[in-house]
C-alpha positions as a Markdown table, in Angstrom:
| # | Residue | x | y | z |
|---|---|---|---|---|
| 1 | Unk | -17.8 | -1.7 | 13.5 |
| 2 | Unk | -16.7 | -5.2 | 13.8 |
| 3 | Unk | -14.0 | -6.2 | 16.0 |
| 4 | Unk | -12.5 | -8.6 | 14.0 |
| 5 | Unk | -12.4 | -6.3 | 11.0 |
| 6 | Unk | -10.9 | -3.5 | 13.5 |
| 7 | Unk | -8.1 | -5.6 | 14.3 |
| 8 | Unk | -7.1 | -6.7 | 10.6 |
| 9 | Unk | -7.0 | -3.2 | 9.1 |
| 10 | Unk | -4.6 | -2.5 | 12.5 |
| 11 | Unk | -2.7 | -5.0 | 11.5 |
| 12 | Unk | -2.2 | -4.2 | 7.6 |
| 13 | Unk | -1.3 | -0.4 | 9.0 |
| 14 | Unk | 1.3 | -1.5 | 11.1 |
| 15 | Unk | 2.7 | -3.6 | 8.5 |
| 16 | Unk | 2.3 | -1.6 | 6.0 |
| 17 | Unk | 3.6 | 1.5 | 8.3 |
| 18 | Unk | 7.0 | -1.6 | 8.6 |
| 19 | Unk | 7.3 | -1.8 | 4.5 |
| 20 | Unk | 7.6 | 2.0 | 4.4 |
| 21 | Unk | 10.6 | 2.1 | 6.8 |
| 22 | Unk | 12.4 | -0.7 | 4.9 |
| 23 | Unk | 11.5 | 0.6 | 1.8 |
| 24 | Unk | 13.1 | 4.3 | 3.4 |
| 25 | Unk | 16.2 | 2.5 | 3.9 |
| 26 | Unk | 16.5 | 0.7 | 0.7 |
| 27 | Unk | 15.7 | 4.2 | -0.9 |
| 28 | Unk | 18.6 | 6.2 | 1.1 |
| 29 | Unk | 20.6 | 2.6 | 0.3 |
| 30 | Unk | 20.4 | 4.4 | -3.1 |
| 31 | Unk | 21.0 | 7.1 | -2.9 |
| 32 | Unk | 24.3 | 6.2 | -1.4 |
| 33 | Unk | 24.9 | 3.5 | -4.4 |
| 34 | Unk | 24.5 | 6.4 | -6.7 |
| 35 | Unk | 26.7 | 8.7 | -4.4 |
| 36 | Unk | 29.5 | 6.1 | -4.4 |
| 37 | Unk | 29.8 | 5.7 | -8.2 |
| 38 | Unk | 28.9 | 1.9 | -7.7 |
| 39 | Unk | 27.6 | -0.1 | -11.2 |
| 40 | Unk | 23.9 | 1.4 | -12.8 |
| 41 | Unk | 23.2 | -2.2 | -13.1 |
| 42 | Unk | 23.5 | -2.8 | -9.7 |
| 43 | Unk | 21.6 | 0.7 | -8.6 |
| 44 | Unk | 18.7 | -0.7 | -11.5 |
| 45 | Unk | 18.4 | -3.8 | -9.4 |
| 46 | Unk | 17.9 | -1.8 | -6.6 |
| 47 | Unk | 15.1 | 0.2 | -8.0 |
| 48 | Unk | 13.6 | -2.4 | -9.4 |
| 49 | Unk | 13.2 | -4.2 | -5.8 |
| 50 | Unk | 11.9 | -0.8 | -4.3 |
| 51 | Unk | 9.6 | -1.2 | -6.8 |
| 52 | Unk | 8.3 | -4.3 | -6.4 |
| 53 | Unk | 8.0 | -3.3 | -2.2 |
| 54 | Unk | 5.9 | -0.7 | -3.2 |
| 55 | Unk | 3.2 | -2.4 | -5.3 |
| 56 | Unk | 3.4 | -4.7 | -2.1 |
| 57 | Unk | 2.4 | -2.2 | -0.1 |
| 58 | Unk | -0.3 | -0.9 | -1.9 |
| 59 | Unk | -2.1 | -4.2 | -2.5 |
| 60 | Unk | -1.9 | -4.2 | 1.2 |
| 61 | Unk | -3.2 | -0.1 | 1.6 |
| 62 | Unk | -6.3 | -1.2 | -0.9 |
| 63 | Unk | -6.7 | -4.5 | 1.4 |
| 64 | Unk | -7.5 | -2.0 | 4.3 |
| 65 | Unk | -9.5 | 0.6 | 1.8 |
| 66 | Unk | -12.0 | -1.8 | 1.1 |
| 67 | Unk | -12.5 | -3.7 | 4.7 |
| 68 | Unk | -13.0 | -0.2 | 5.7 |
| 69 | Unk | -15.2 | 0.7 | 2.8 |
| 70 | Unk | -17.0 | -3.0 | 3.9 |
| 71 | Unk | -17.3 | -2.3 | 7.6 |
| 72 | Unk | -19.0 | 1.5 | 7.1 |
| 73 | Unk | -21.4 | -0.7 | 4.4 |
| 74 | Unk | -22.5 | -2.8 | 6.9 |
| 75 | Unk | -22.7 | -0.2 | 9.6 |
| 76 | Unk | -25.0 | 2.3 | 7.5 |
| 77 | Unk | -27.1 | -0.6 | 6.2 |
| 78 | Unk | -25.3 | -1.6 | 3.3 |
| 79 | Unk | -27.5 | 0.8 | 1.1 |
| 80 | Unk | -23.8 | 3.6 | 0.7 |
| 81 | Unk | -24.3 | 4.1 | -3.3 |
| 82 | Unk | -21.4 | 6.9 | -3.1 |
| 83 | Unk | -18.8 | 5.0 | -0.8 |
| 84 | Unk | -19.5 | 2.1 | -3.5 |
| 85 | Unk | -18.4 | 4.8 | -6.6 |
| 86 | Unk | -15.6 | 6.2 | -4.6 |
| 87 | Unk | -13.9 | 2.3 | -4.2 |
| 88 | Unk | -13.9 | 1.7 | -7.7 |
| 89 | Unk | -12.9 | 5.0 | -8.8 |
| 90 | Unk | -9.9 | 4.6 | -6.6 |
| 91 | Unk | -9.8 | 0.5 | -7.5 |
| 92 | Unk | -10.1 | 1.4 | -11.5 |
| 93 | Unk | -6.9 | 3.9 | -11.1 |
| 94 | Unk | -4.4 | 1.8 | -8.6 |
| 95 | Unk | -5.0 | -0.5 | -12.3 |
| 96 | Unk | -4.5 | 1.4 | -14.7 |
| 97 | Unk | -1.0 | 1.8 | -12.7 |
């Protein structure tokens, strides 16, 4: 595998893990808000923030997967139709929501 591709995948992995930890903290904060009887509007703002953070993490995860597929394709000579179909299926599911 290309070293720069490996480095990029590792950078993305660390970024996603950091985001997930932050999201985990946000979700715990929402739970506390609910337990404490905070205003629904305030809770919904935080839920929206978590949803947005998850969407950003999804994009990075998809990017990492794309880099991995590309690197695997280069290693195998670029003729891996099955991997391409798997990637297209994943991407289509991601876009559909």
